[in-house]
C-alpha distance (Angstrom), angle and dihedral (degrees) to the residues before:
residue distance angle dihedral
M1 . . .
T2 3.75 . .
I3 3.81 123.5 .
L4 3.64 117.7 -163.8
S5 3.67 120.6 -153.8
D6 3.79 133.4 -160.2
K7 3.76 89.4 -147.2
K8 3.70 116.6 110.3
P9 3.76 123.2 -139.5
E10 3.89 117.4 -90.0
N11 3.68 92.5 -111.7
A12 3.92 96.6 45.3
R13 3.74 120.4 120.7
E14 3.73 125.2 -150.8
L15 3.97 115.6 -148.7
H16 3.81 123.2 -172.7
V17 3.79 119.2 -150.3
S18 3.73 114.3 -137.1
D19 3.92 124.2 -147.2
L20 3.76 84.8 -103.1
H21 3.91 92.0 65.6
D22 3.90 95.6 36.6
G23 3.76 109.1 131.5
Q24 3.89 96.1 18.9
R25 3.69 117.6 131.6
I26 3.86 111.7 -97.4
D27 3.83 94.7 -123.9
N28 3.64 95.7 52.1
F29 3.77 91.8 45.8
L30 3.86 92.1 52.1
I31 3.91 91.3 45.8
A32 3.83 89.3 54.4
Q33 3.81 94.6 44.5
L34 4.01 98.1 41.8
K35 3.67 98.2 47.1
N36 3.79 94.7 166.7
V37 3.89 94.3 49.9
P38 3.80 114.3 93.8
R39 3.81 113.4 -115.7
S40 3.85 89.0 -124.9
H41 3.78 89.3 57.4
I42 3.87 92.8 51.7
Y43 3.84 91.4 46.6
R44 3.89 91.1 51.3
L45 3.89 92.0 48.6
L46 3.87 87.2 51.1
R47 3.86 94.0 46.5
T48 3.81 92.6 48.9
G49 3.75 95.3 47.9
Q50 3.83 95.4 -114.5
I51 3.90 91.8 128.5
R52 3.70 113.6 68.8
V53 3.76 127.6 -166.8
């Protein structure tokens, strides 16, 4: 049996996209917002489905 929860993991972050960034590619947006996170890590999170839109 699988129980789904609306709770997000403790280390999860929630980012909101303003109208200024509307239409921007998600990878470029995240790279600009998460300046101290390596690009390779952001791309890995995207590839493995750990980033949700």
